[in-house]
C-alpha positions as a LaTeX table, in Angstrom:
\begin{tabular}{lrrr}
\hline
Residue & $x$ (\AA) & $y$ (\AA) & $z$ (\AA) \\
\hline
Unk1 & 0.00 & 0.00 & 0.00 \\
Unk2 & 2.98 & 2.29 & 0.46 \\
Unk3 & 4.14 & 2.06 & $-3.18$ \\
Unk4 & 1.17 & 3.90 & $-4.78$ \\
Unk5 & 1.46 & 6.66 & $-2.17$ \\
Unk6 & 5.16 & 7.08 & $-2.89$ \\
Unk7 & 4.56 & 7.16 & $-6.65$ \\
Unk8 & 1.83 & 9.77 & $-6.26$ \\
Unk9 & 4.06 & 11.83 & $-4.01$ \\
Unk10 & 6.93 & 11.59 & $-6.51$ \\
Unk11 & 4.63 & 12.69 & $-9.34$ \\
Unk12 & 3.47 & 15.70 & $-7.34$ \\
Unk13 & 7.07 & 16.57 & $-6.46$ \\
Unk14 & 7.95 & 16.59 & $-10.16$ \\
Unk15 & 4.79 & 18.56 & $-11.00$ \\
Unk16 & 5.61 & 21.10 & $-8.30$ \\
Unk17 & 9.13 & 21.52 & $-9.69$ \\
Unk18 & 7.67 & 22.25 & $-13.14$ \\
Unk19 & 5.28 & 24.79 & $-11.63$ \\
Unk20 & 8.21 & 26.34 & $-9.77$ \\
Unk21 & 10.11 & 26.66 & $-13.05$ \\
Unk22 & 7.14 & 28.50 & $-14.56$ \\
Unk23 & 6.86 & 30.69 & $-11.45$ \\
Unk24 & 10.50 & 31.67 & $-11.96$ \\
Unk25 & 9.62 & 32.85 & $-15.47$ \\
Unk26 & 6.58 & 34.80 & $-14.26$ \\
Unk27 & 8.46 & 36.40 & $-11.36$ \\
Unk28 & 11.27 & 37.53 & $-13.66$ \\
Unk29 & 9.25 & 38.72 & $-16.66$ \\
Unk30 & 6.20 & 40.27 & $-15.01$ \\
Unk31 & 8.01 & 43.22 & $-13.36$ \\
Unk32 & 9.88 & 43.82 & $-16.62$ \\
Unk33 & 6.67 & 43.82 & $-18.70$ \\
Unk34 & 7.82 & 40.89 & $-20.84$ \\
Unk35 & 5.62 & 38.16 & $-22.30$ \\
Unk36 & 5.05 & 35.15 & $-20.05$ \\
Unk37 & 4.84 & 32.56 & $-22.85$ \\
Unk38 & 6.81 & 34.26 & $-25.62$ \\
Unk39 & 9.69 & 34.52 & $-26.26$ \\
Unk40 & 10.88 & 31.04 & $-25.21$ \\
Unk41 & 13.23 & 30.65 & $-22.26$ \\
Unk42 & 16.63 & 32.25 & $-22.80$ \\
Unk43 & 19.65 & 33.49 & $-20.88$ \\
Unk44 & 18.93 & 36.96 & $-19.53$ \\
Unk45 & 22.56 & 38.01 & $-20.12$ \\
Unk46 & 23.60 & 36.71 & $-23.55$ \\
Unk47 & 20.09 & 36.12 & $-24.93$ \\
Unk48 & 20.72 & 32.59 & $-26.20$ \\
Unk49 & 17.63 & 30.40 & $-26.30$ \\
Unk50 & 17.77 & 27.42 & $-23.96$ \\
Unk51 & 17.59 & 23.85 & $-25.27$ \\
Unk52 & 14.97 & 21.51 & $-23.79$ \\
Unk53 & 17.53 & 19.65 & $-21.70$ \\
Unk54 & 18.67 & 22.97 & $-20.17$ \\
Unk55 & 15.12 & 23.58 & $-18.97$ \\
Unk56 & 14.52 & 20.48 & $-16.86$ \\
Unk57 & 13.58 & 21.68 & $-13.37$ \\
Unk58 & 16.18 & 21.07 & $-10.64$ \\
Unk59 & 18.26 & 18.69 & $-12.76$ \\
Unk60 & 19.43 & 21.23 & $-15.36$ \\
Unk61 & 20.57 & 23.75 & $-12.76$ \\
Unk62 & 22.59 & 21.08 & $-10.94$ \\
Unk63 & 24.06 & 19.64 & $-14.18$ \\
Unk64 & 25.11 & 23.09 & $-15.42$ \\
Unk65 & 26.35 & 24.07 & $-11.94$ \\
Unk66 & 24.16 & 27.14 & $-11.92$ \\
Unk67 & 25.79 & 28.78 & $-14.96$ \\
Unk68 & 24.84 & 29.60 & $-18.53$ \\
Unk69 & 26.44 & 27.11 & $-20.93$ \\
Unk70 & 27.36 & 29.90 & $-23.38$ \\
Unk71 & 28.42 & 33.01 & $-21.48$ \\
Unk72 & 29.14 & 31.32 & $-18.15$ \\
Unk73 & 27.22 & 33.90 & $-16.10$ \\
Unk74 & 26.24 & 32.63 & $-12.67$ \\
Unk75 & 22.49 & 32.18 & $-12.28$ \\
Unk76 & 22.47 & 32.04 & $-8.50$ \\
Unk77 & 20.62 & 29.55 & $-6.30$ \\
Unk78 & 17.32 & 31.45 & $-6.42$ \\
Unk79 & 15.93 & 29.48 & $-9.37$ \\
Unk80 & 16.82 & 26.19 & $-7.75$ \\
Unk81 & 15.30 & 27.18 & $-4.39$ \\
Unk82 & 12.02 & 28.29 & $-5.99$ \\
Unk83 & 11.69 & 25.02 & $-7.90$ \\
Unk84 & 12.60 & 23.00 & $-4.83$ \\
Unk85 & 10.21 & 24.99 & $-2.66$ \\
Unk86 & 7.32 & 24.53 & $-5.08$ \\
Unk87 & 8.04 & 20.81 & $-5.40$ \\
Unk88 & 8.13 & 20.45 & $-1.62$ \\
Unk89 & 4.83 & 22.34 & $-1.27$ \\
Unk90 & 3.06 & 20.07 & $-3.74$ \\
Unk91 & 4.44 & 16.82 & $-2.33$ \\
Unk92 & 4.07 & 18.03 & 1.26 \\
Unk93 & 0.42 & 18.98 & 0.71 \\
Unk94 & $-0.32$ & 15.51 & $-0.65$ \\
Unk95 & 1.47 & 13.81 & 2.23 \\
Unk96 & $-0.19$ & 15.87 & 4.95 \\
Unk97 & $-3.69$ & 15.75 & 3.49 \\
Unk98 & $-3.85$ & 12.12 & 2.36 \\
Unk99 & $-1.04$ & 10.25 & 4.09 \\
Unk100 & 0.08 & 12.43 & 6.95 \\
Unk101 & $-0.56$ & 13.20 & 10.60 \\
Unk102 & $-4.24$ & 14.14 & 10.34 \\
Unk103 & $-5.52$ & 12.43 & 13.44 \\
Unk104 & $-8.79$ & 14.26 & 13.93 \\
Unk105 & $-12.24$ & 12.75 & 14.58 \\
Unk106 & $-14.86$ & 12.15 & 11.86 \\
Unk107 & $-16.66$ & 15.34 & 10.90 \\
Unk108 & $-13.54$ & 17.50 & 11.05 \\
Unk109 & $-12.19$ & 19.34 & 8.01 \\
Unk110 & $-8.99$ & 17.27 & 8.01 \\
Unk111 & $-10.89$ & 14.00 & 8.12 \\
Unk112 & $-12.72$ & 15.03 & 4.95 \\
Unk113 & $-9.55$ & 14.60 & 2.87 \\
Unk114 & $-8.83$ & 11.13 & 4.24 \\
Unk115 & $-12.42$ & 10.00 & 3.77 \\
Unk116 & $-12.54$ & 10.96 & 0.09 \\
Unk117 & $-8.95$ & 10.23 & $-0.93$ \\
Unk118 & $-6.94$ & 12.01 & $-3.65$ \\
Unk119 & $-9.13$ & 11.03 & $-6.61$ \\
Unk120 & $-12.52$ & 12.04 & $-5.22$ \\
Unk121 & $-11.05$ & 15.19 & $-3.63$ \\
Unk122 & $-9.17$ & 16.18 & $-6.80$ \\
Unk123 & $-11.01$ & 19.48 & $-7.57$ \\
Unk124 & $-10.42$ & 20.81 & $-4.05$ \\
Unk125 & $-6.81$ & 19.58 & $-4.13$ \\
Unk126 & $-6.22$ & 21.32 & $-7.48$ \\
Unk127 & $-7.49$ & 24.55 & $-5.90$ \\
Unk128 & $-4.93$ & 24.16 & $-3.10$ \\
Unk129 & $-2.06$ & 23.54 & $-5.54$ \\
Unk130 & $-3.02$ & 26.48 & $-7.75$ \\
Unk131 & $-3.12$ & 28.67 & $-4.65$ \\
Unk132 & 0.42 & 27.61 & $-3.69$ \\
Unk133 & 1.73 & 28.42 & $-7.17$ \\
Unk134 & 0.01 & 31.81 & $-7.20$ \\
Unk135 & 1.19 & 32.70 & $-3.68$ \\
Unk136 & 4.76 & 31.80 & $-4.61$ \\
Unk137 & 4.66 & 34.05 & $-7.68$ \\
Unk138 & 3.01 & 36.85 & $-5.69$ \\
Unk139 & 5.60 & 36.65 & $-2.92$ \\
Unk140 & 8.51 & 36.85 & $-5.37$ \\
Unk141 & 7.03 & 39.73 & $-7.38$ \\
Unk142 & 5.95 & 41.65 & $-4.28$ \\
Unk143 & 9.39 & 41.22 & $-2.70$ \\
Unk144 & 11.05 & 42.74 & $-5.79$ \\
Unk145 & 8.58 & 45.46 & $-6.75$ \\
Unk146 & 6.42 & 46.12 & $-3.68$ \\
Unk147 & 3.26 & 45.42 & $-5.70$ \\
Unk148 & 0.94 & 42.40 & $-5.74$ \\
Unk149 & $-0.02$ & 41.32 & $-9.31$ \\
Unk150 & $-3.82$ & 41.40 & $-9.21$ \\
Unk151 & $-4.33$ & 39.09 & $-12.24$ \\
Unk152 & $-2.51$ & 36.34 & $-10.31$ \\
Unk153 & $-4.76$ & 36.77 & $-7.28$ \\
Unk154 & $-7.76$ & 36.85 & $-9.62$ \\
Unk155 & $-6.67$ & 33.54 & $-11.14$ \\
Unk156 & $-6.50$ & 31.93 & $-7.70$ \\
Unk157 & $-9.95$ & 33.28 & $-6.77$ \\
Unk158 & $-11.64$ & 32.07 & $-9.97$ \\
Unk159 & $-10.00$ & 28.63 & $-9.85$ \\
Unk160 & $-10.89$ & 28.28 & $-6.17$ \\
Unk161 & $-14.57$ & 29.15 & $-6.65$ \\
Unk162 & $-14.94$ & 26.92 & $-9.72$ \\
Unk163 & $-13.05$ & 23.99 & $-8.19$ \\
Unk164 & $-15.03$ & 24.06 & $-4.95$ \\
Unk165 & $-18.31$ & 24.21 & $-6.87$ \\
Unk166 & $-17.28$ & 21.26 & $-9.04$ \\
Unk167 & $-16.20$ & 19.40 & $-5.90$ \\
Unk168 & $-19.61$ & 19.91 & $-4.34$ \\
Unk169 & $-21.69$ & 18.99 & $-7.37$ \\
Unk170 & $-19.83$ & 16.42 & $-9.46$ \\
Unk171 & $-17.78$ & 14.43 & $-6.95$ \\
Unk172 & $-18.63$ & 12.23 & $-4.00$ \\
Unk173 & $-18.59$ & 14.18 & $-0.75$ \\
Unk174 & $-20.52$ & 17.16 & $-2.05$ \\
Unk175 & $-24.15$ & 16.77 & $-1.03$ \\
Unk176 & $-24.51$ & 16.30 & 2.68 \\
Unk177 & $-20.87$ & 17.19 & 3.31 \\
Unk178 & $-21.95$ & 20.14 & 5.41 \\
Unk179 & $-22.37$ & 17.80 & 8.35 \\
Unk180 & $-19.35$ & 15.67 & 7.45 \\
Unk181 & $-16.62$ & 18.27 & 7.09 \\
Unk182 & $-15.62$ & 20.47 & 4.17 \\
Unk183 & $-12.11$ & 21.38 & 2.98 \\
Unk184 & $-12.51$ & 25.11 & 3.63 \\
Unk185 & $-14.60$ & 24.96 & 6.80 \\
Unk186 & $-18.11$ & 23.87 & 7.64 \\
Unk187 & $-20.26$ & 26.94 & 8.33 \\
Unk188 & $-23.96$ & 26.63 & 9.05 \\
Unk189 & $-26.54$ & 27.06 & 6.23 \\
Unk190 & $-27.21$ & 30.62 & 7.42 \\
Unk191 & $-23.54$ & 31.55 & 7.24 \\
Unk192 & $-23.23$ & 29.85 & 3.84 \\
Unk193 & $-26.00$ & 32.16 & 2.63 \\
Unk194 & $-24.17$ & 35.09 & 4.23 \\
Unk195 & $-21.08$ & 34.11 & 2.24 \\
Unk196 & $-23.07$ & 34.00 & $-1.01$ \\
Unk197 & $-24.68$ & 37.34 & $-0.19$ \\
Unk198 & $-21.26$ & 38.80 & 0.52 \\
Unk199 & $-19.95$ & 37.55 & $-2.84$ \\
Unk200 & $-22.87$ & 39.24 & $-4.59$ \\
Unk201 & $-22.05$ & 42.39 & $-2.63$ \\
Unk202 & $-18.43$ & 42.22 & $-3.82$ \\
Unk203 & $-19.62$ & 41.92 & $-7.43$ \\
Unk204 & $-21.97$ & 44.89 & $-6.96$ \\
Unk205 & $-19.15$ & 46.95 & $-5.45$ \\
Unk206 & $-16.82$ & 46.06 & $-8.33$ \\
Unk207 & $-19.45$ & 47.12 & $-10.85$ \\
Unk208 & $-19.99$ & 50.37 & $-8.96$ \\
Unk209 & $-16.25$ & 50.98 & $-9.01$ \\
Unk210 & $-16.07$ & 50.46 & $-12.78$ \\
Unk211 & $-19.03$ & 52.80 & $-13.33$ \\
Unk212 & $-17.44$ & 55.48 & $-11.18$ \\
Unk213 & $-20.11$ & 55.30 & $-8.48$ \\
Unk214 & $-17.38$ & 54.43 & $-5.97$ \\
Unk215 & $-14.13$ & 56.38 & $-5.96$ \\
Unk216 & $-10.72$ & 54.86 & $-6.58$ \\
Unk217 & $-8.34$ & 55.85 & $-3.80$ \\
Unk218 & $-4.63$ & 56.71 & $-3.59$ \\
Unk219 & $-4.34$ & 56.87 & $-7.38$ \\
Unk220 & $-1.23$ & 59.07 & $-7.06$ \\
Unk221 & 0.27 & 57.02 & $-4.26$ \\
Unk222 & 3.69 & 57.20 & $-5.89$ \\
Unk223 & 3.87 & 60.91 & $-5.11$ \\
Unk224 & 4.37 & 60.54 & $-1.36$ \\
Unk225 & 5.09 & 64.22 & $-0.85$ \\
Unk226 & 1.54 & 65.14 & $-1.89$ \\
Unk227 & $-0.16$ & 62.93 & 0.69 \\
Unk228 & $-0.51$ & 64.82 & 3.94 \\
Unk229 & $-1.91$ & 62.93 & 6.96 \\
Unk230 & $-5.24$ & 64.75 & 6.67 \\
Unk231 & $-5.54$ & 63.94 & 2.96 \\
Unk232 & $-4.61$ & 60.29 & 3.53 \\
Unk233 & $-7.35$ & 59.98 & 6.16 \\
Unk234 & $-9.94$ & 61.55 & 3.86 \\
Unk235 & $-8.84$ & 59.32 & 1.01 \\
Unk236 & $-9.11$ & 56.03 & 2.90 \\
Unk237 & $-12.62$ & 56.90 & 4.13 \\
Unk238 & $-13.72$ & 56.76 & 0.48 \\
Unk239 & $-13.22$ & 52.98 & 0.66 \\
Unk240 & $-15.95$ & 52.54 & 3.28 \\
Unk241 & $-18.86$ & 52.57 & 0.74 \\
Unk242 & $-17.16$ & 49.73 & $-1.15$ \\
Unk243 & $-16.94$ & 47.68 & 2.05 \\
Unk244 & $-20.56$ & 48.38 & 2.97 \\
Unk245 & $-21.89$ & 46.51 & $-0.08$ \\
Unk246 & $-20.45$ & 43.08 & 0.85 \\
Unk247 & $-21.45$ & 43.70 & 4.46 \\
Unk248 & $-25.05$ & 44.45 & 3.47 \\
Unk249 & $-25.02$ & 41.37 & 1.22 \\
Unk250 & $-23.88$ & 39.21 & 4.13 \\
Unk251 & $-26.58$ & 40.57 & 6.43 \\
Unk252 & $-29.32$ & 40.05 & 3.83 \\
Unk253 & $-28.16$ & 36.53 & 3.02 \\
Unk254 & $-28.01$ & 35.54 & 6.66 \\
Unk255 & $-31.44$ & 37.10 & 7.29 \\
Unk256 & $-33.12$ & 35.30 & 4.39 \\
Unk257 & $-32.00$ & 31.90 & 5.67 \\
Unk258 & $-32.86$ & 32.49 & 9.30 \\
Unk259 & $-36.36$ & 33.63 & 8.31 \\
Unk260 & $-36.86$ & 30.65 & 6.02 \\
Unk261 & $-37.10$ & 32.78 & 2.86 \\
Unk262 & $-34.04$ & 31.14 & 1.33 \\
Unk263 & $-32.91$ & 27.52 & 1.49 \\
Unk264 & $-29.17$ & 26.93 & 1.54 \\
Unk265 & $-29.01$ & 23.18 & 1.91 \\
Unk266 & $-27.71$ & 22.23 & $-1.54$ \\
Unk267 & $-24.08$ & 21.50 & $-2.37$ \\
Unk268 & $-23.68$ & 24.63 & $-4.51$ \\
Unk269 & $-24.68$ & 26.84 & $-1.58$ \\
Unk270 & $-22.20$ & 24.99 & 0.59 \\
Unk271 & $-19.32$ & 25.46 & $-1.84$ \\
Unk272 & $-19.95$ & 29.09 & $-2.74$ \\
Unk273 & $-20.98$ & 30.03 & 0.79 \\
Unk274 & $-17.99$ & 28.48 & 2.52 \\
Unk275 & $-15.53$ & 29.91 & $-0.02$ \\
Unk276 & $-17.30$ & 33.27 & $-0.04$ \\
Unk277 & $-17.16$ & 33.48 & 3.73 \\
Unk278 & $-13.43$ & 32.71 & 3.60 \\
Unk279 & $-12.91$ & 35.44 & 1.01 \\
Unk280 & $-14.80$ & 37.99 & 3.10 \\
Unk281 & $-13.03$ & 37.15 & 6.36 \\
Unk282 & $-9.58$ & 37.07 & 4.74 \\
Unk283 & $-9.94$ & 40.24 & 2.68 \\
Unk284 & $-12.05$ & 42.05 & 5.26 \\
Unk285 & $-9.59$ & 41.57 & 8.10 \\
Unk286 & $-6.76$ & 43.11 & 6.09 \\
Unk287 & $-8.92$ & 45.87 & 4.62 \\
Unk288 & $-10.28$ & 46.96 & 8.01 \\
Unk289 & $-6.72$ & 46.98 & 9.36 \\
Unk290 & $-5.69$ & 49.12 & 6.38 \\
Unk291 & $-8.43$ & 51.67 & 7.06 \\
Unk292 & $-7.85$ & 51.83 & 10.82 \\
Unk293 & $-4.07$ & 52.00 & 10.36 \\
Unk294 & $-4.35$ & 54.84 & 7.86 \\
Unk295 & $-6.68$ & 56.78 & 10.14 \\
Unk296 & $-4.34$ & 56.24 & 13.09 \\
Unk297 & $-0.99$ & 57.05 & 11.44 \\
Unk298 & $-2.03$ & 59.47 & 8.67 \\
Unk299 & $-0.42$ & 57.46 & 5.85 \\
Unk300 & $-1.52$ & 54.55 & 3.68 \\
Unk301 & $-1.22$ & 51.45 & 5.85 \\
Unk302 & $-0.84$ & 48.23 & 3.84 \\
Unk303 & $-1.78$ & 47.99 & 0.20 \\
Unk304 & $-4.92$ & 46.79 & $-1.51$ \\
Unk305 & $-2.80$ & 44.07 & $-3.07$ \\
Unk306 & $-2.61$ & 42.42 & 0.35 \\
Unk307 & $-6.42$ & 42.53 & 0.46 \\
Unk308 & $-6.61$ & 40.67 & $-2.85$ \\
Unk309 & $-4.00$ & 38.17 & $-1.68$ \\
Unk310 & $-6.04$ & 37.29 & 1.41 \\
Unk311 & $-9.22$ & 37.12 & $-0.67$ \\
Unk312 & $-7.58$ & 34.45 & $-2.85$ \\
Unk313 & $-6.33$ & 32.55 & 0.18 \\
Unk314 & $-9.72$ & 32.73 & 1.91 \\
Unk315 & $-11.56$ & 31.17 & $-1.04$ \\
Unk316 & $-9.47$ & 28.01 & $-0.73$ \\
Unk317 & $-8.47$ & 27.91 & 2.93 \\
Unk318 & $-11.78$ & 29.06 & 4.43 \\
Unk319 & $-12.74$ & 31.59 & 7.08 \\
Unk320 & $-11.04$ & 29.90 & 10.04 \\
Unk321 & $-7.63$ & 29.50 & 8.46 \\
Unk322 & $-7.89$ & 33.06 & 7.09 \\
Unk323 & $-8.36$ & 34.31 & 10.64 \\
Unk324 & $-5.35$ & 32.30 & 11.80 \\
Unk325 & $-3.25$ & 33.66 & 8.92 \\
Unk326 & $-4.23$ & 37.21 & 9.91 \\
Unk327 & $-3.02$ & 36.51 & 13.45 \\
Unk328 & 0.16 & 34.64 & 12.46 \\
Unk329 & 1.51 & 36.96 & 9.73 \\
Unk330 & 2.58 & 39.79 & 12.09 \\
Unk331 & 4.72 & 37.37 & 14.09 \\
Unk332 & 6.45 & 36.23 & 10.89 \\
Unk333 & 7.04 & 39.85 & 9.92 \\
Unk334 & 8.57 & 40.61 & 13.31 \\
Unk335 & 10.76 & 37.53 & 13.08 \\
Unk336 & 11.97 & 38.65 & 9.63 \\
Unk337 & 12.80 & 42.12 & 10.94 \\
Unk338 & 14.75 & 40.68 & 13.87 \\
Unk339 & 16.68 & 38.08 & 11.85 \\
Unk340 & 17.36 & 40.18 & 8.75 \\
Unk341 & 18.24 & 43.21 & 10.87 \\
Unk342 & 20.67 & 41.17 & 12.97 \\
Unk343 & 22.34 & 39.64 & 9.91 \\
Unk344 & 22.60 & 43.03 & 8.19 \\
Unk345 & 24.18 & 44.57 & 11.26 \\
Unk346 & 26.64 & 41.68 & 11.53 \\
Unk347 & 27.61 & 42.15 & 7.86 \\
Unk348 & 27.72 & 45.94 & 8.16 \\
Unk349 & 24.99 & 46.38 & 5.53 \\
Unk350 & 21.63 & 48.18 & 5.62 \\
Unk351 & 18.68 & 45.96 & 6.52 \\
Unk352 & 16.45 & 44.98 & 3.60 \\
Unk353 & 12.77 & 45.81 & 3.98 \\
Unk354 & 10.25 & 43.22 & 2.83 \\
Unk355 & 6.63 & 44.02 & 1.90 \\
Unk356 & 3.83 & 42.39 & 3.85 \\
Unk357 & 2.69 & 40.14 & 0.99 \\
Unk358 & 5.44 & 37.52 & 1.38 \\
Unk359 & 4.69 & 37.29 & 5.11 \\
Unk360 & 1.00 & 36.68 & 4.39 \\
Unk361 & 1.88 & 34.01 & 1.81 \\
Unk362 & 4.23 & 32.26 & 4.23 \\
Unk363 & 1.59 & 32.41 & 6.98 \\
Unk364 & $-0.92$ & 30.74 & 4.64 \\
Unk365 & 1.46 & 27.83 & 4.06 \\
Unk366 & 2.40 & 27.45 & 7.72 \\
Unk367 & $-1.19$ & 27.60 & 8.97 \\
Unk368 & $-2.53$ & 25.17 & 6.39 \\
Unk369 & 0.23 & 22.57 & 6.31 \\
Unk370 & 0.95 & 22.94 & 10.02 \\
Unk371 & $-2.69$ & 22.48 & 10.92 \\
Unk372 & $-2.15$ & 19.44 & 13.21 \\
Unk373 & 0.00 & 21.67 & 15.40 \\
Unk374 & $-1.30$ & 25.18 & 14.67 \\
Unk375 & $-4.93$ & 24.48 & 15.61 \\
Unk376 & $-4.17$ & 23.14 & 19.11 \\
Unk377 & $-1.84$ & 26.08 & 19.70 \\
Unk378 & $-4.54$ & 28.52 & 18.52 \\
Unk379 & $-7.04$ & 26.96 & 20.89 \\
Unk380 & $-4.66$ & 27.58 & 23.76 \\
Unk381 & $-3.42$ & 31.05 & 22.77 \\
Unk382 & $-6.52$ & 32.64 & 21.27 \\
Unk383 & $-9.41$ & 30.41 & 22.24 \\
Unk384 & $-10.47$ & 29.98 & 18.58 \\
Unk385 & $-10.62$ & 27.27 & 15.91 \\
\hline
\end{tabular}
């Protein structure tokens, strides 16, 4: 019985390495406004196109000793580490979800994966893997440029919503799974309807933004000298009407179910509601922090890219893990400041600042894959989960 598991794990390791190779391309070309697919892979120094055997993830870098075969320029270990990290994420997710230390009782979210197995849980598992690839690309781009690529977060959101809906309708474990665990949390029917209502509110707010009914804020954020504390506070208050629409949608959805005017017992309601609630909790927690921080300090606190990042994570991870990520990310940021600052001081160099996006992405991975240990610790520290 161990052989099939090992083969599946090896396949996912190789798949993750290929995804990591593509993430390397995206992270390099996106900030430089180059095509993702065309031109084909080439050396960034001499411009020579790479042969197929120079493009094999992990193996090619090791065989070429991290250098271009033509000009001999050193490529650095970054490419190798990204491919290895992506491969480890894919294989580690498979091991922890289907063959790992999930020792929770029936009805729990973790037990859901073991009960269905990798084939019947494939749509939900694909959503998790796509999220890891997107978060890795986002972290690399954000670390270099300070901006989160919104099309990448949008891809993760769309794939997550579609995959969870397919999981609920076309695969075993959909109907009736509300009482038997669900991969992104198991909210009640009323809260599922609140999640759907909130999603409709987000769509309405996005339409209002495109029509100019809701103002875009901090459009000249690059001109820091123009943004006085008073102006920053006025600007961030313009985002409140956008937030009110999802909130009203949640309240209406929850009200309709509790009064019996809307039934939310079907698998589609479960999928969209659970994912929608995760999106709202993840994005809302960061957005509210952004508004309160800006009002308190008189300057833009956190970017809207972080809001989109947490929205993508919430669709797949669910409301509970999104809350845990929100609580864990500041500790990772503080740890980075302490470690990087200490190393920089030891080397006599200035400390390198890192945007908040990579910390959020790392917190998502740690919370999700460390669930057997994170959840008990959260129960003790915060009295949640």
